[in-house]
C-alpha positions as CSV (number, residue, x, y, z in Angstrom):
1,X,-9.2,13.7,-6.8
2,X,-6.8,14.9,-9.4
3,X,-5.8,13.0,-12.5
4,X,-8.3,10.3,-11.5
5,X,-5.9,8.8,-9.0
6,X,-3.3,7.8,-11.7
7,X,-0.4,9.0,-9.6
8,X,-1.5,6.9,-6.7
9,X,-1.9,3.8,-8.9
10,X,1.6,4.5,-10.4
11,X,3.1,4.8,-6.9
12,X,1.4,1.5,-5.8
13,X,2.7,-0.2,-9.0
14,X,6.2,1.3,-8.4
15,X,6.2,-0.1,-4.9
16,X,5.3,-3.6,-6.1
17,X,7.9,-3.5,-8.8
18,X,10.4,-2.2,-6.2
19,X,9.6,-5.2,-4.0
20,X,10.1,-7.6,-7.0
21,X,13.4,-5.9,-7.7
22,X,14.6,-6.3,-4.1
23,X,13.6,-10.0,-4.0
24,X,15.1,-10.6,-7.4
25,X,18.4,-9.0,-6.3
26,X,18.5,-11.1,-3.2
27,X,18.4,-14.3,-5.2
28,X,16.2,-16.0,-2.7
29,X,15.2,-19.6,-3.4
30,X,11.6,-18.7,-4.4
31,X,9.7,-19.9,-7.4
32,X,8.7,-17.1,-9.8
33,X,5.1,-17.1,-8.7
34,X,6.2,-16.8,-5.1
35,X,8.5,-14.0,-6.0
36,X,5.7,-12.1,-7.7
37,X,3.3,-12.4,-4.8
38,X,5.9,-11.7,-2.1
39,X,6.9,-8.6,-4.0
40,X,3.7,-6.8,-3.1
41,X,4.3,-7.3,0.6
42,X,7.9,-6.4,0.5
43,X,7.4,-3.5,-1.8
44,X,4.5,-1.9,0.1
45,X,6.3,-2.2,3.5
46,X,9.6,-0.9,2.1
47,X,7.9,1.9,0.2
48,X,6.1,3.0,3.3
49,X,9.4,3.2,5.2
50,X,11.1,5.0,2.4
51,X,8.3,7.5,2.4
52,X,8.1,7.8,6.2
53,X,11.7,8.5,7.0
54,X,12.0,11.7,4.9
55,X,8.6,12.7,6.3
56,X,9.9,12.3,9.8
57,X,12.8,14.6,8.9
58,X,10.8,17.2,7.1
59,X,7.2,17.0,8.2
60,X,6.2,17.1,4.5
61,X,4.4,14.0,3.0
62,X,5.1,15.3,-0.6
63,X,8.9,15.2,0.1
64,X,8.5,11.7,1.4
65,X,6.7,10.6,-1.7
66,X,9.3,12.2,-4.0
67,X,12.2,10.7,-2.1
68,X,10.7,7.3,-1.9
69,X,9.8,7.3,-5.6
70,X,13.3,8.4,-6.6
71,X,14.9,5.7,-4.4
72,X,12.6,3.0,-5.7
73,X,13.3,3.9,-9.3
74,X,17.0,3.9,-8.7
75,X,16.8,0.5,-7.1
76,X,14.8,-0.9,-9.9
77,X,17.3,0.5,-12.5
78,X,20.2,-1.0,-10.4
79,X,18.6,-4.5,-10.0
80,X,17.3,-4.8,-13.6
81,X,15.0,-7.7,-12.8
82,X,14.1,-10.2,-15.4
83,X,10.4,-11.0,-16.2
84,X,9.1,-13.9,-14.2
85,X,8.3,-17.2,-15.9
86,X,5.1,-18.2,-14.1
87,X,3.9,-21.8,-14.3
88,X,0.6,-21.7,-16.1
89,X,-0.8,-24.6,-14.1
90,X,-1.3,-22.3,-11.1
91,X,-2.7,-19.4,-12.9
92,X,-6.5,-20.3,-12.6
93,X,-6.2,-20.8,-8.9
94,X,-4.1,-17.7,-8.3
95,X,-6.4,-15.6,-10.6
96,X,-9.4,-16.8,-8.5
97,X,-7.6,-15.9,-5.3
98,X,-6.8,-12.4,-6.6
99,X,-10.3,-11.8,-7.8
100,X,-11.9,-13.0,-4.5
101,X,-9.4,-11.0,-2.5
102,X,-10.3,-7.8,-4.3
103,X,-14.0,-8.5,-4.2
104,X,-13.8,-9.1,-0.5
105,X,-11.8,-5.9,0.1
106,X,-14.1,-3.8,-2.1
107,X,-17.4,-5.1,-0.7
108,X,-16.3,-6.1,2.8
109,X,-14.1,-3.2,3.9
110,X,-14.8,0.3,3.0
111,X,-17.2,1.8,0.4
112,X,-18.3,5.3,-0.6
113,X,-21.8,5.7,-1.9
114,X,-24.7,8.1,-1.3
115,X,-22.3,10.8,-0.2
116,X,-20.9,8.9,2.8
117,X,-18.4,6.2,3.7
118,X,-19.7,2.8,4.8
119,X,-17.6,0.3,6.7
120,X,-18.5,-3.4,6.7
121,X,-18.4,-5.8,9.6
122,X,-14.7,-6.7,9.8
123,X,-13.7,-3.0,9.7
124,X,-16.5,-1.0,11.3
125,X,-14.9,-0.9,14.8
126,X,-11.6,0.5,13.5
127,X,-12.8,2.4,10.4
128,X,-13.1,5.8,12.0
129,X,-9.7,5.5,13.7
130,X,-7.9,4.4,10.6
131,X,-9.6,7.0,8.4
132,X,-8.8,9.7,10.8
133,X,-5.2,8.5,10.9
134,X,-4.9,8.4,7.1
135,X,-6.5,11.8,6.7
136,X,-4.3,13.4,9.3
137,X,-1.2,12.4,7.3
138,X,-2.6,13.0,3.8
139,X,-4.0,16.4,4.7
140,X,-0.6,17.4,6.2
141,X,-1.3,18.2,9.8
142,X,0.1,15.2,11.7
143,X,3.7,16.1,12.4
144,X,5.2,15.1,14.7
145,X,2.9,12.0,14.5
146,X,0.2,12.2,17.2
147,X,-3.2,10.5,17.7
148,X,-5.7,12.6,15.6
149,X,-8.4,12.2,18.2
150,X,-6.2,12.7,21.3
151,X,-4.6,16.1,21.0
152,X,-0.9,16.2,21.8
153,X,-0.5,12.5,22.6
154,X,2.4,11.0,20.7
155,X,1.5,8.2,18.3
156,X,2.4,4.8,19.6
157,X,0.2,2.8,17.4
158,X,1.6,0.8,14.4
159,X,0.6,3.2,11.7
160,X,2.8,2.3,8.8
161,X,0.0,0.9,6.5
162,X,-2.1,3.9,7.4
163,X,0.8,6.2,6.4
164,X,1.2,4.3,3.1
165,X,-2.5,4.7,2.4
166,X,-2.3,8.4,3.3
167,X,0.4,8.7,0.6
168,X,-1.9,7.0,-1.9
169,X,-4.7,9.4,-0.8
170,X,-2.4,12.4,-1.2
171,X,-1.7,11.2,-4.8
172,X,-5.3,11.3,-5.7
173,X,-6.7,7.8,-5.0
174,X,-9.2,8.9,-2.4
175,X,-9.8,7.4,1.0
176,X,-11.7,4.3,-0.3
177,X,-9.3,3.1,-2.9
178,X,-6.2,4.0,-0.8
179,X,-7.5,1.4,1.6
180,X,-8.9,-1.2,-0.8
181,X,-6.1,-1.4,-3.4
182,X,-3.2,-2.1,-1.1
183,X,-5.5,-4.2,1.1
184,X,-6.5,-6.3,-1.9
185,X,-2.9,-6.7,-3.0
186,X,-1.7,-7.7,0.5
187,X,-4.6,-10.2,1.0
188,X,-4.1,-11.8,-2.4
189,X,-0.4,-12.0,-1.7
190,X,-1.0,-13.7,1.6
191,X,-3.5,-16.2,0.3
192,X,-1.4,-16.9,-2.9
193,X,1.7,-17.5,-0.8
194,X,-0.2,-19.9,1.4
195,X,-1.4,-21.7,-1.7
């Protein structure tokens, strides 16, 4: 990992801020807290598409990341979102939701220790497939997109979140944190929006 994953964390934060800017510009009838948590979902999905489309044209993940970053920064500058005014009464519950979501994702999904990756129960059946999918994109040998374990078969699986995690991995977060950080954000967003 280079620069301790800081570029990956910045790309993830940029995606969330981009999602917030999009929702802010749309002037949807959402409370500020709802806007904050919906921004992670909207931003990650939109950033993944913004990264994927240039990748599909060029076959180069680095080009996709640069183009997506430039478009997200331009959109944020155009929208100039105001800071949210979050109601303090909800903060303890939302903070607990966020904390529990990240603990669950860190302990219950995918961990690296003793020189190997360990997948927990909810993920062990799919861990190898998703890890292979992410590595095939982040290591730069999956263009046009095919199944990594079935040579030459066109990819028909919904791989957008794997592609986004591959971009985070490419930016230095490593396989574990490229899965855990966006997963924690998306899970805490879902649970907070349900709250």
